[in-house]
C-alpha positions, 0 to 999 in steps of 0.5 A: 489894738484899736484902743490905741487909735481911740486914745489918739483923739481926732476924727475917726471912721469906724466900721461896726455891726449894729443889729446884724448890719455893717455901718460906718460912722465918722466922728471923734471920741466923746466917752469910752466906758470900759465897764459897759463896753461902750464907745460914744462918738460925736459926729460932725453934726454934734450928735452922740452915737453909742457903739458896743466895743464888740461890734467894732470891725475896723477903725480908720 
């Protein structure tokens, strides 16, 4: 399951769907909100991105 990869820390590459388009984001886990089903990633430029867990296709 992908939650195991999230718990390991380090840099991740995530393929996810947003507004019907497949996107890729590389960053580290900043926050995991299971109540709202959101994952917050901080990319290399220190910008926060929120991804819905249901939209995640693959984690590398």
